[in-house]
N, C-alpha and C positions, 0 to 999 in steps of 0.2 A: 504494500500500500504506500503510495507516494503522496505526501502532503503538499508537494510543491505546487500543485494546481489548486489546492483548496486552502490557501493561506490568506486570511483576511484580517484587517485591523479591527480592533474592538469598536471603532466608530461605525464600521459597516454592520456589525452585529446590532448596534443600537438603532441604526436608521432603517435597516432592511430585514427585520426579524421574520416577517411573513414570507418573504421571498426565500430566505435561508431555510425555513422549515420546509417549504415546497421543494426546493432543490435537493436538500439532504434526504427527504422522504423518497423522492423519485430516483436519485442517483445511488442512494445507500452508501455514499462516500462520506467519511467524516470530514469536518472542517477544523483547521487549526486556527485559533484566534490569537492574535498578538496584541500586546500593549507596550507602547514605547519601543517597538521593534523586537520585543522579546516574546517568545512563545509562552502563553499563559494557560490556555485550556483547549480541550478538544470537544467539539459539538458533534454528536452523532445521533442517528435515528434510534428509536426504541427497538425496532426489530433487529437492527445490527448489534445493538448492545446486548439484547437477550441471546442472540446467537453466539456472541463473544463469551458471555458468561457460561453458556452451555459447553462451549469448547474448553474453557478453562476448567470446568468441573470434571469433564472427561479426562483431561490431562492430569488432574490431581489424582483421580481414581487409578489411572495407569501408573502414575508415579508411586502410589502406595502399593499397588500390586507388585511392581518391580522391586520395591524394597523387601517385600515378603519372599519373593522368589530367590533373591540373592543368598540369604542365609539358610535356604532350604525349608522355609516355613510354608510348605504347600504339599498337596497330595496329588498324585497322578489322577487322570480321569478314570482309569481302571479302578483305583482305590475308591474314588468318590462314587462311581456307579455301583460298585460292590456294596458300599455302605447303604446306598439308596435301596438296592434290591433287598438287603437284609431288613431294613425298616419296613418295606412293603410286605415282606413275608410274615412279619409279626402281627 
């Protein structure tokens, strides 16, 4: 994702809020807002934000699973299915 096309000063945010909402909603590209030439915040649509949060949650789950696999804190699928079969038989 390149912010170079979507960099706007805070004065633009103040004067063109309705247009910004429309543009971001349609393009689904975030906008970088600057103040005194310095990056201050990122404005993004709700759908994009929700998708980003879902992606981060999945990455966290994968990271936790990876931490369990390294020290051998896992069972093979054969062991897991055998345990399930055992529970079903009872």
